C-alpha positions in Angstrom: 54.7 37.9 -30.2 52.3 35.5 -32.1 49.8 33.1 -30.6 52.1 30.0 -30.9 54.9 31.8 -29.0 52.4 32.8 -26.3 51.2 29.2 -26.1 54.8 27.8 -25.7 55.5 30.3 -22.9 52.2 29.4 -21.1 53.0 25.7 -21.4 56.4 26.3 -19.9 54.9 28.3 -17.0 52.4 25.6 -16.3 55.2 23.1 -16.1 56.9 25.2 -13.4 53.7 25.6 -11.3 52.2 22.2 -12.0 53.2 20.9 -8.5 51.1 23.6 -6.9 47.9 23.5 -9.0 47.4 19.8 -10.0 47.6 18.1 -6.6 46.2 18.5 -3.1 46.7 21.8 -1.3 50.2 22.0 0.2 51.1 23.0 3.6 52.5 26.5 3.8 56.0 25.3 4.7 56.1 22.7 1.9 55.0 25.3 -0.6 57.6 27.8 0.5 60.3 25.1 0.4 59.3 23.9 -3.1 59.2 27.5 -4.5 62.7 28.2 -3.1 63.9 25.0 -4.8 62.4 25.9 -8.1 63.7 29.5 -8.0 67.2 28.1 -7.3 67.2 25.9 -10.4 68.4 26.8 -13.9 65.7 26.7 -16.5 65.5 26.9 -20.3 62.9 29.7 -20.6 61.3 30.0 -24.1 62.3 33.1 -26.1 64.5 34.4 -23.2 68.2 34.4 -22.3 67.4 34.2 -18.6 67.9 31.0 -16.7 66.3 31.7 -13.3 62.8 32.4 -12.2 62.2 34.4 -9.0 60.0 33.2 -6.2 57.7 36.2 -6.6 57.2 35.4 -10.3 56.3 31.8 -9.5 53.7 32.9 -6.9 52.3 35.4 -9.5 51.9 32.6 -12.1 50.1 30.4 -9.5 47.7 33.3 -8.6 47.0 34.2 -12.2 46.3 30.5 -13.1 43.9 30.0 -10.3 42.2 33.4 -10.8 41.8 32.6 -14.5 39.8 29.5 -13.8 42.7 27.2 -14.2 42.9 27.9 -17.9 46.2 27.9 -19.8 45.4 31.3 -21.4 45.8 32.8 -17.9 49.5 32.2 -18.2 50.0 33.9 -21.5 52.5 36.8 -21.4 50.9 40.2 -20.9 51.4 43.0 -23.3 52.8 46.2 -21.8 51.1 49.4 -22.7 54.4 51.3 -22.3 56.4 48.8 -24.2 59.6 50.3 -25.5 59.7 53.2 -23.0 61.5 53.5 -19.7 59.0 54.0 -16.9 61.5 55.5 -14.4 63.1 58.1 -16.7 61.0 61.0 -17.9 61.4 62.3 -21.4 63.5 65.4 -20.5 66.0 63.4 -18.4 66.2 60.7 -21.1 67.1 63.4 -23.7 69.7 64.9 -21.4 71.2 61.4 -20.8 71.5 60.6 -24.4 73.2 63.9 -25.2 75.6 63.5 -22.3 76.4 60.0 -23.5 77.5 61.3 -26.8 79.8 63.8 -25.1 81.2 61.1 -22.7 81.2 57.9 -24.7 83.6 56.0 -22.5 82.3 57.2 -19.1 80.9 54.6 -16.6 77.2 54.6 -15.6 78.1 55.9 -12.2 80.1 58.8 -13.7 77.2 59.7 -16.0 74.7 59.9 -13.2 77.0 62.0 -11.1 77.5 64.4 -14.0 73.8 64.7 -14.7 73.2 65.8 -11.1 76.1 68.2 -11.1 74.8 69.9 -14.2 71.2 69.9 -12.9 70.0 67.8 -15.9 67.8 65.5 -13.8 64.1 66.4 -13.4 62.9 67.0 -9.9 61.7 63.8 -8.1 63.5 61.5 -10.6 65.8 58.8 -9.1 68.4 57.4 -11.4 69.4 53.9 -10.4 72.5 52.5 -12.1 70.7 49.5 -13.4 67.9 51.6 -14.9 70.4 53.9 -16.7 72.4 50.9 -18.0 69.2 49.3 -19.4 68.2 52.6 -21.0 71.6 53.1 -22.7 71.8 49.5 -23.7 68.4 49.7 -25.3 69.7 52.6 -27.5 72.9 50.7 -28.3 75.1 53.0 -26.3 76.6 50.4 -24.0 79.5 48.0 -25.0 78.3 44.6 -25.7 78.9 42.1 -22.9 77.5 39.1 -24.7 79.7 36.0 -25.0 80.8 35.1 -28.5 78.4 32.9 -30.5 78.9 29.2 -30.1 78.8 26.9 -33.1 75.9 24.6 -32.3 74.4 22.3 -34.9 71.4 20.2 -35.0 72.4 16.5 -35.0 70.8 13.1 -34.9 72.4 9.7 -34.4 72.6 7.6 -37.6 71.3 4.3 -36.0 69.3 3.2 -32.9 71.4 2.8 -29.8 74.2 4.9 -31.1 73.5 7.6 -28.5 71.2 7.6 -25.4 70.5 10.8 -23.5 69.5 10.6 -19.9 68.2 13.1 -17.3 66.0 13.4 -14.3 62.7 15.4 -14.1 61.1 16.5 -10.8 57.7 14.9 -10.8 54.5 15.1 -8.7 54.0 14.3 -5.0 53.0 10.7 -4.1 51.8 9.1 -0.9 54.3 6.8 0.9 53.3 5.3 4.2 50.8 8.2 4.8 53.3 10.9 3.9 53.6 13.0 0.8 56.9 12.7 -1.0 58.2 14.0 -4.3 58.7 11.5 -7.2 61.5 11.8 -9.7 61.3 10.6 -13.3 64.5 9.0 -14.5 64.4 8.6 -18.2 66.5 7.5 -21.2 65.8 8.5 -24.8 67.3 7.0 -28.0 68.7 9.9 -30.1 67.8 8.3 -33.4 64.3 7.0 -32.9 63.2 9.0 -29.8 62.2 5.7 -28.2 62.3 5.6 -24.4 64.4 2.5 -23.5 63.2 2.9 -19.9 61.7 5.6 -17.7 60.1 5.3 -14.3 59.3 7.4 -11.2 61.5 6.9 -8.2 61.5 8.5 -4.7 65.1 9.7 -5.1 67.4 10.8 -7.9 70.5 9.3 -6.3 73.0 6.9 -7.9 71.2 3.8 -6.7 67.9 4.9 -8.4 69.8 5.8 -11.6 71.6 2.5 -11.8 68.3 0.6 -11.3 66.8 2.5 -14.2 69.9 2.0 -16.3 70.0 -1.7 -15.7 66.3 -2.1 -16.8 66.9 0.0 -19.9 69.8 -2.2 -20.9 67.8 -5.4 -20.3 65.0 -4.1 -22.5 66.7 -2.4 -25.4 70.3 -3.6 -25.5 73.6 -1.7 -25.1 74.1 1.9 -26.4 77.4 2.9 -27.8 77.3 6.3 -26.0 75.5 7.5 -22.9 75.1 11.2 -22.7 74.4 12.4 -19.1 74.4 15.5 -16.9 77.1 16.7 -14.5 75.4 15.7 -11.3 77.2 13.8 -8.6 75.4 10.6 -9.4 76.7 10.7 -13.0 80.3 11.5 -11.9 80.6 8.4 -9.7 83.4 5.9 -10.4 81.0 3.1 -10.0 79.0 4.3 -13.0 82.2 4.9 -15.0 83.3 1.3 -14.2 79.9 -0.1 -15.3 79.9 1.7 -18.6 83.5 0.8 -19.3 82.9 -2.9 -18.6 80.0 -2.9 -21.0 81.9 -0.9 -23.7 79.6 2.1 -23.4 81.2 5.6 -23.7 80.0 7.8 -20.9 79.8 11.4 -22.0 79.0 14.4 -19.7 77.3 17.5 -20.9 79.1 20.8 -20.6 78.2 22.7 -17.4 75.4 25.2 -17.8 74.8 24.2 -21.5 71.5 22.2 -21.5 71.3 22.5 -25.3 73.3 19.3 -25.7 70.5 17.3 -24.0 67.8 19.0 -26.1 65.9 15.7 -27.0 65.4 14.5 -23.4 64.5 18.1 -22.3 62.0 18.3 -25.1 60.5 14.9 -24.0 60.2 16.2 -20.5 58.3 19.2 -21.8 55.9 16.8 -23.4 55.5 14.9 -20.2 54.7 18.1 -18.2 52.1 19.3 -20.7 50.4 16.0 -21.6 51.0 13.4 -18.8 51.1 15.4 -15.6 47.9 17.6 -15.9 45.3 14.9 -15.8 46.9 12.9 -13.0 44.9 12.1 -9.9 46.3 13.8 -6.7 47.9 11.9 -3.9 48.3 8.5 -5.6 50.9 5.9 -4.7 54.2 5.5 -6.5 53.1 2.2 -8.0 49.8 3.7 -9.3 51.8 6.6 -10.8 54.2 4.2 -12.6 51.2 2.1 -13.8 49.6 5.2 -15.4 53.0 6.2 -16.7 53.6 2.9 -18.5 50.2 3.2 -20.2 51.0 6.7 -21.4 54.4 5.7 -22.6 53.0 2.9 -24.7 50.8 5.5 -26.5 53.8 7.8 -27.0 55.8 5.0 -28.6 53.0 4.3 -31.2 52.2 7.8 -32.4 54.3 9.6 -35.0 57.0 11.9 -33.6 56.9 15.5 -34.9 60.6 15.6 -35.6 61.0 12.2 -37.4 57.6 11.7 -38.9 57.5 8.1 -37.7 56.6 6.5 -34.4 59.5 5.9 -32.1 58.9 2.2 -32.0 58.7 1.9 -35.8 61.9 3.8 -36.3 63.7 1.8 -33.6 62.6 -1.5 -35.0 63.7 -0.7 -38.6 67.3 -1.2 -37.7 67.2 -3.8 -34.9 69.8 -5.9 -36.6 72.5 -3.5 -35.5 71.7 -3.6 -31.8 74.0 -5.1 -29.2 72.1 -7.3 -26.8 72.9 -7.0 -23.1 75.1 -9.8 -21.7 73.6 -12.7 -19.7 75.6 -11.7 -16.7 74.5 -8.0 -16.9 73.6 -8.2 -13.2 77.2 -8.8 -12.3 78.4 -5.7 -14.1 76.4 -3.5 -11.7 78.1 -4.9 -8.6 79.9 -2.5 -6.3 83.6 -3.1 -5.9 85.2 -2.6 -2.5 88.8 -3.3 -1.4 89.5 -4.9 2.0 92.5 -6.5 3.7 91.8 -10.0 5.1 92.5 -10.1 8.9 94.6 -12.8 10.6 91.4 -14.6 11.7 90.6 -14.6 7.9 87.6 -12.2 8.3 86.7 -9.1 6.4 84.1 -6.4 7.3 81.7 -5.0 4.6 78.8 -2.7 5.1 78.6 -3.8 8.8 78.6 -7.5 7.9 81.4 -9.9 8.9 82.6 -12.5 6.3 85.1 -15.4 6.3 87.7 -15.5 3.4 89.8 -18.5 2.4 92.9 -19.1 4.5 95.2 -18.4 1.5 93.9 -14.8 1.4 95.0 -13.9 4.9 96.9 -10.6 4.9 96.0 -10.0 1.2 94.2 -6.9 0.0 91.3 -8.3 -2.1 88.4 -7.0 -4.1 84.8 -7.6 -2.9 82.1 -7.5 -5.5 78.5 -7.2 -4.3 75.1 -5.6 -4.5 74.2 -3.5 -1.5 70.7 -5.0 -1.5 72.0 -8.6 -1.6 74.7 -8.8 1.0 74.4 -12.6 1.2 76.3 -12.9 -2.2 79.7 -11.3 -1.9 82.4 -12.5 -4.3 86.1 -12.3 -3.4 88.7 -11.7 -6.1 92.5 -11.4 -5.9 94.8 -10.7 -8.8 91.7 -11.0 -11.2 91.1 -14.6 -9.9 87.7 -15.4 -8.3 87.7 -17.2 -4.9 84.0 -17.7 -4.9 81.3 -16.3 -2.6 82.2 -15.5 1.0 80.4 -17.0 3.9 79.0 -14.9 6.7 80.7 -15.5 10.0 78.7 -17.7 12.4 80.4 -17.5 15.8 78.3 -20.3 17.2 79.7 -22.7 14.5 83.2 -21.4 14.9 83.1 -22.2 18.6 82.9 -25.9 17.6 85.6 -25.8 14.9 89.1 -27.2 15.4 91.9 -26.9 13.0 94.7 -29.4 12.2 98.2 -28.6 11.2 97.3 -28.4 7.5 94.7 -25.7 8.3 91.9 -28.1 7.4 88.7 -27.4 9.3 86.8 -30.0 11.2 83.6 -29.6 13.2 83.9 -31.3 16.5 81.3 -33.9 17.5 79.1 -33.3 20.4 81.0 -34.4 23.5 79.7 -37.7 25.1 78.4 -37.7 28.6 81.3 -37.9 31.0 81.1 -39.8 34.3 82.6 -38.6 37.6 80.5 -35.5 37.9 81.1 -34.4 34.3 84.8 -33.7 34.8 87.2 -34.3 31.9 90.7 -35.4 32.8 
């Protein structure tokens, strides 16, 4: 393994343990929970077919990094002095095992171990675990290949800006929110052709609401992509997102499960973020301070030449701006949630715990309500693709003074005049 490969592995390992070594000291419970979360994730480990990292390995990397004076070289892979040899099988037992395998080429590992013991071919004190025997035989090419057939993957690049956007979420550092430490999540979009970042920001959640907020800002800044390539998370599988993309003529494409290679450009960008942006960050800063520092770093990223294209992301994006589709003026309306409700006999509908009045002509009809959860004062009613305007919140005090004529017209009664005879009305 050469120096460059060791460096790539060390950078990856630092990205895994950055949460533990770049910020304030964690409480034991928080550290244990975060290690368990990282060990449950699937990773793209450089120069390895493995996709998981054990909790013990993560703790070992943290200890090595701190013991090595917080130097990246402390995370370089170690060279084994017994490389190429099995430590748990002595030479005599290994020779007997190879000979027996030639005699019994189709026998299972368990059968081979049983036969070795029956023929007294195992050295005293040697324990043969099935996994150890399997690795030994596989190293010598004596186990049938269990690898999946090779997949035809090809390096690709979109022909023009905004042809394809890739999007994903990266777990970021801890930030201070109302005196508490909370994890921040980087939601980012990258243009496949230019490597420009249409929008990226840190949020306190990776849920659908946060993703839609980031998407809307990306579309406002850089126009509409023709394809949006996303992961398979629940937020990306929502019908609301599918509706938004369809209404804007954006093809929503989901990556194949457990195949992160399709999102290689956004994953490579996140690797740059982990190695260049995260290490110098000040610990325990606010979310707004983190995003301010992020915006400054992102401006620098856009201006420097990209290693894959040879040009800066901004220059490559601007070269073909004539082909971009601008976002519509009513972009905000495309992001509204659609809910279906039946108008009651008192012409009311309930939405998100709020009570609204609908027009009389919609009584008994099942209508569509279009709204933003954060702006419940603007709820539009539609029936048969026709808009009936914004609904009014029910005011029971006003309704108490409303009388209706036979034509269902509403009139607000005047305040009653003072009545003689003790206030009685005859």
